[in-house]
C-alpha positions in Angstrom: 70.1 -28.5 -117.0 69.0 -25.6 -114.8 68.8 -22.1 -116.4 71.4 -20.0 -114.4 69.1 -16.9 -114.9 66.1 -18.7 -113.5 65.1 -18.5 -109.8 65.7 -21.6 -107.7 62.8 -22.0 -105.3 64.8 -24.5 -103.3 67.1 -21.5 -102.3 64.1 -19.2 -101.6 64.7 -17.3 -104.8 61.9 -15.6 -106.8 61.9 -14.2 -110.3 61.2 -10.6 -111.3 60.8 -9.7 -115.0 61.6 -6.0 -115.7 61.9 -4.5 -119.2 62.1 -8.0 -120.7 65.1 -9.0 -118.4 64.7 -11.6 -115.7 66.1 -10.7 -112.3 66.6 -13.3 -109.6 65.8 -12.1 -106.0 67.5 -14.1 -103.3 66.6 -13.3 -99.7 69.9 -14.2 -98.1 70.7 -13.2 -94.5 73.0 -10.4 -95.7 70.4 -9.1 -98.2 67.7 -9.0 -95.5 69.9 -7.4 -93.0 70.7 -4.7 -95.5 67.0 -4.2 -96.3 66.2 -4.1 -92.6 68.9 -1.4 -92.0 67.2 0.8 -94.6 63.6 -0.1 -94.0 63.3 -1.0 -90.4 62.1 -4.2 -88.9 61.2 -6.8 -91.5 58.2 -8.0 -89.4 56.8 -4.5 -89.5 57.4 -4.4 -93.3 55.4 -7.6 -93.7 52.6 -6.2 -91.5 52.5 -3.0 -93.6 52.4 -5.1 -96.8 49.6 -7.3 -95.4 47.6 -4.2 -94.5 48.1 -2.6 -98.0 50.4 0.0 -96.5 53.7 -0.9 -98.1 55.1 2.0 -100.1 56.5 1.6 -103.6 60.0 2.8 -102.4 60.0 0.1 -99.7 59.2 -2.6 -102.3 61.9 -1.4 -104.6 64.4 -1.3 -101.7 63.6 -4.9 -100.7 64.0 -6.0 -104.3 67.2 -4.1 -104.7 68.8 -5.6 -101.7 67.7 -9.1 -102.7 69.1 -9.0 -106.2 71.1 -12.2 -106.6 73.3 -10.6 -109.2 74.4 -7.0 -109.4 72.2 -5.0 -111.8 73.7 -3.1 -114.7 71.2 -0.4 -113.9 71.4 2.3 -111.2 69.0 1.9 -108.3 67.0 4.8 -109.7 66.7 3.1 -113.2 65.8 -0.2 -111.5 63.0 1.7 -109.6 61.8 3.2 -112.8 61.7 -0.3 -114.4 59.6 -1.6 -111.4 57.2 1.4 -111.9 56.9 0.7 -115.6 56.2 -3.0 -114.9 53.4 -2.1 -112.4 52.4 -3.2 -109.0 50.3 -6.2 -110.2 53.2 -7.6 -112.2 55.6 -7.2 -109.2 53.2 -8.6 -106.6 54.2 -12.3 -107.1 57.9 -11.5 -106.5 57.0 -9.4 -103.4 54.7 -12.2 -102.1 57.5 -14.7 -102.6 60.1 -12.6 -100.7 57.7 -11.8 -97.8 56.8 -15.5 -97.5 60.5 -16.3 -97.2 60.9 -13.6 -94.5 58.1 -15.2 -92.5 58.6 -18.9 -93.1 62.3 -19.1 -93.9 63.6 -22.1 -95.7 65.5 -22.0 -99.0 
């Protein structure tokens, strides 16, 4: 049986663990359009990330828009949880989302 809280890589989902809670990030068309409306072109976002120029707020915004299930936290509290977890801990989720943006699938 599949854990409903676990990310399904066949759908392009990635997991993000914050404050001991697992969050599933799903880069749907709607989520990516919402992120793009806030952050600008996704290809430019990927280029900034690959060049080490992605800002913390941009990463949080991408994560926020890709949350598969609404968070019980405010966006500000979610951002603080990302900050507490640290960039190194969030990097795999970011890499997974950016890979989906570039390659598609899921």
